[in-house]
C-alpha positions in Angstrom: 0.4 -0.1 0.1 1.7 3.2 -1.3 2.0 6.0 1.3 0.2 8.9 0.5 1.4 12.5 0.0 0.1 15.9 -1.2 -3.3 16.8 -0.1 -5.4 14.1 1.3 -9.0 14.4 2.5 -10.7 12.9 5.5 -14.3 12.9 5.4 -16.8 10.6 7.4 -20.0 8.2 6.9 -21.6 10.9 9.4 -20.9 13.8 12.0 -19.2 12.3 15.2 -17.6 9.3 14.0 -13.9 10.5 15.0 -12.7 12.4 12.0 -10.7 14.9 14.0 -9.1 12.1 16.0 -8.0 9.9 12.9 -6.8 13.3 11.2 -4.7 13.9 14.2 -3.3 10.2 14.2 -2.5 10.4 10.8 -0.7 13.8 11.2 1.2 12.0 14.1 2.6 9.5 12.6 3.4 10.8 9.5 5.5 13.9 11.8 7.2 10.5 13.7 8.0 9.2 9.8 9.7 12.4 9.1 7.2 13.8 7.2 6.4 17.5 7.0 2.3 17.7 7.7 -0.5 20.5 7.5 -3.9 20.3 8.4 -6.3 22.2 7.0 -10.1 22.5 8.8 -12.1 24.4 5.7 -15.0 24.9 7.6 -15.7 24.8 11.4 -19.5 25.0 13.0 -21.0 25.0 16.5 -17.9 26.5 18.5 -16.0 23.3 18.4 -12.1 23.6 17.8 -11.1 20.6 15.4 -7.9 22.3 14.8 -7.1 22.9 18.4 -7.6 19.4 19.1 -5.6 18.2 16.2 -2.6 21.0 17.2 -2.5 19.8 20.8 -2.7 15.7 20.2 -0.5 15.7 17.1 1.7 19.3 16.8 1.5 19.3 13.0 4.1 22.3 11.5 0.9 24.4 10.4 -2.6 24.3 11.2 -5.2 26.6 9.3 -9.4 27.0 10.2 -10.7 28.9 7.1 -13.9 29.9 8.2 -15.9 29.7 11.7 -19.8 29.6 12.0 -21.3 30.2 15.3 -24.1 27.3 14.9 -24.2 23.5 15.1 -25.2 22.9 11.4 -23.7 22.1 8.3 -21.1 24.6 7.0 -23.4 26.2 4.3 -26.8 26.5 6.2 -24.6 27.8 9.4 -23.2 30.6 6.9 -26.7 31.4 5.9 -28.1 31.5 9.4 -24.9 33.7 10.9 -25.5 36.1 7.9 -21.9 35.5 7.4 -20.1 34.6 3.6 -19.9 31.5 2.8 -16.7 29.7 1.7 -15.9 29.1 -2.1 -14.5 26.1 -3.3 -11.7 27.9 -5.2 -10.7 29.4 -2.3 -10.3 26.4 0.1 -8.5 24.8 -3.4 -6.1 27.7 -3.4 -5.3 27.3 0.6 -4.5 23.9 0.1 -2.5 24.4 -3.0 -0.3 27.1 -1.2 1.1 25.0 1.5 4.1 23.5 0.8 4.5 20.5 3.3 4.7 16.8 2.5 1.4 15.8 3.5 -1.8 18.4 3.6 -4.8 16.9 5.4 -7.8 18.5 4.7 -10.9 17.6 7.3 -14.0 18.3 6.4 -17.5 18.5 8.4 -20.0 15.8 8.6 -20.0 13.3 5.4 -19.1 13.4 1.9 -21.8 15.0 0.4 -22.7 17.8 3.1 -22.5 21.3 1.3 -19.3 23.2 2.8 -20.3 26.5 0.3 -22.8 26.8 -2.4 -23.2 24.2 -4.9 -20.3 22.4 -3.5 -19.5 19.3 -1.0 -16.5 17.5 0.7 -16.3 15.4 -2.6 -16.3 18.2 -5.0 -13.5 19.4 -2.9 -11.7 16.4 -3.3 -12.5 15.7 -6.8 -10.9 19.1 -7.7 -7.9 18.8 -5.6 -7.2 15.6 -7.4 -6.7 14.1 -3.6 -7.8 10.6 -1.9 -9.8 10.2 0.4 -9.7 8.8 3.9 -13.5 7.7 5.1 -13.6 7.7 8.9 -16.7 5.1 9.7 -18.3 3.8 12.9 -17.4 0.2 14.1 -21.1 -0.6 15.3 -24.5 -0.8 13.7 -25.6 1.2 10.7 -21.6 1.4 9.3 -22.1 -1.5 7.0 -24.4 0.6 4.7 -23.1 4.5 5.3 -19.1 3.2 4.2 -20.4 1.3 1.3 -22.9 4.0 0.0 -19.8 6.7 0.8 -17.4 4.5 -1.2 -19.6 4.2 -3.8 -20.3 7.7 -4.2 -16.0 8.1 -4.2 -15.6 5.5 -6.8 -18.1 7.1 -9.3 -16.2 10.0 -8.6 -13.0 8.8 -9.8 -11.9 9.0 -6.1 -9.1 6.5 -4.3 -10.5 6.3 -0.8 -9.4 3.8 2.1 -11.6 3.3 5.4 -10.4 4.1 8.9 -12.6 3.0 11.9 -12.9 6.2 14.4 -13.5 4.5 17.7 -12.7 0.7 18.0 -14.3 -0.3 21.1 -12.1 -1.3 24.3 -14.4 -4.4 24.4 -15.5 -5.3 21.1 -18.9 -7.6 21.1 -20.4 -9.9 18.3 -21.1 -6.6 15.9 -18.1 -4.9 15.9 -16.4 -8.1 15.2 -19.1 -9.1 12.7 -18.8 -5.6 11.1 -15.1 -5.6 10.8 -15.4 -8.9 8.6 -17.8 -7.2 6.1 -17.1 -3.3 6.2 -16.5 -2.1 2.4 -13.3 -1.1 1.0 -9.9 -1.3 1.9 -9.2 -0.9 5.6 -6.2 1.6 6.6 -6.3 2.1 10.2 -8.6 1.5 13.6 -8.2 4.0 16.2 -9.2 3.2 19.9 -12.0 4.4 21.3 -10.9 7.0 23.9 -7.5 7.9 21.8 -8.2 11.4 22.1 -8.0 11.7 25.8 -4.5 10.3 25.5 -1.9 12.4 26.6 -0.2 14.3 23.7 3.4 12.3 23.5 1.4 9.4 24.4 -1.2 9.8 21.7 2.1 10.6 19.3 3.6 7.3 20.5 1.1 5.4 19.9 -0.8 6.6 16.5 1.7 4.2 13.9 0.4 1.2 15.8 -3.3 2.0 14.9 -2.5 2.9 11.2 -1.4 1.3 7.9 2.0 2.2 6.2 -0.2 3.6 3.8 -1.1 6.3 6.4 2.4 6.3 7.9 1.9 3.8 10.6 2.8 -0.2 10.8 -0.6 -1.8 11.5 -1.1 -4.7 8.9 -5.2 -3.7 8.8 -6.0 -6.5 6.7 -4.6 -8.9 9.3 -6.1 -7.5 11.9 -9.2 -7.6 10.2 -9.2 -11.5 9.9 -10.1 -11.6 13.5 -13.3 -11.0 12.8 -13.8 -13.7 10.4 
């Protein structure tokens, strides 16, 4: 599995699936491997600080949030409700392309087809950048359908994608192992539930254990996945 460089988009099958912690884990693993890393959050909504979380956990060279909106809504809706200017696709593309690090992680908002600005989505951003996509998925019920739909949408757009589980439980049950077997797409990692609460030095030390070589780690994800069979 070739290592990904340049811009890489991190999206999810839904909101709250662990995109930010997975983004931080990839950033930490890449930095540990000697790569220079930038992280871009095009749109932050609802008063959260995803860029701050990534910065604290992984300490990438560059962390940027391009627009913030106070209401906990999809970015385009949050811009409209707040009366603020929504993001333009070209603005985000130019900001990402201006960064000269080995790896630029672009963390979306919600799922793949959430509108970040007028008439454009995370999928449009990935296509415009020509960037591969990390799809962060849940471990539990509902993940098979949501993951398959997201990967189908990416395949139709000609975009390369890998899957990472955003919060693998410490005490997995039958449903988690069954989903591990049946989950669509190439598995590229599984971040433990609660990883975001680790002290930053421990998080950075352990991040490569959670990710495949294609994402700067050393996990044999498919061998690990076979435990579900």
